[in-house]
Every structure is written in C-alpha cells, then in structure tokens.
N, C-alpha and C positions, 0 to 999 in steps of 0.2 A: 506659614500662617495664612489662613484664609482671610480675605479682606472682609471686614465688618463695616457696616454703615451705621454710625452712631444713632442716626434718627430711627432706625428699625430695631435697635437692641431693646430687649425686654429688661428694663431697669430693675424689676423685682428679682431677676435672676443674677444680678451682678453683686459682687461682694464689695464692701467698703474697705479700702486699704487701712483705715484707722482701726478696724476690728482685728487685724492680723497681729498676733503676738508671737514673737520669735525668741526662743531661748538662746541667748548669746553665748552660753557655755557649751553648746553643742558644736561639733565640727562644721565647717563651712558646707559640706555636702548635705548634712542633715538639716541645716538651716534652710538651704535652698528647697529641699523636699518639703519641709514644713510650710514654707511660704507658698509653694505651688499647691499643696493640698488644702490650705486655707483659702487661697484666692480663687482656685479654679483656673480660669484663663488669666495669665499675667498681662495679656495684651489688651484687655478691656475690663475696666473696673470702675468703681465709684470713688471719688475723693470729695468728701463733704457734700454729697449729693450731685456732684458734677461727673458726667460720664467722661472717662479718660480712655482714649483709644491709642495704642502704640503700634506703629508700623515701621517698616524700613523699606528702602529702595535698593534695588540691585544696581549698585554703582561702584565705581573705583574710588570715589571720594570718601574719605574716612570721616567718622564723627569728629575726630580731633580737627581735621581740616575745616569742617563746617563751623565748629566752635571758634576757631581762630579767626575765620572770616567774619563771623558775627561780631566777635568782641572788637575786632579792628574797626568796625563800623559804629561802635558805641562811643558817644562823647563821654569821656572819662570824668569830666567835671560834674555833669548833671545826670548822667546815666541814660540819656535818650539817644536813639539812633540819629546819626548825622544826616 
C-alpha cells in the first residue's frame, strides 16, 4: 500500500463506508469483491465525513499482541487508560 497523507487526500473522491451495501447471502469471496468495488481503496475512506486512513507497519508484533497490550492498560472500572 502506498502511504497516503490524509491532509492531501481529495475528500470528494473518497467513498463513505455507510454507502456500502453488502449482500450477506453471497459467499465470502463475493462479498469481499463487492466491498472493494464499492469502496475503491479500502485503506482510505470517509466515515460520516471523517477521513479514515488505514495502514500497517512491517513488524513482528501482531495486532493481537497490540490489542492485549492496550487492553491491559485500560482501567476496567471506568474505561480510561491507566
């Protein structure tokens, strides 16, 4: 994926994720194709007018490891970071 910079993205060219309609009766592969064809780039889109940019880092740490680390730092009683 080529790195995008949210500030330079042409918002008028982005699709809003709420406009995507997926037929859940189709097989998974077809649903994925439908999603991509409707969204264009799944890495940069609008969500209620907010530009969302998704990226990833080339690292040995998994998403699961990151989530466990994050959750262990959240105060479970009030939901704030410790």
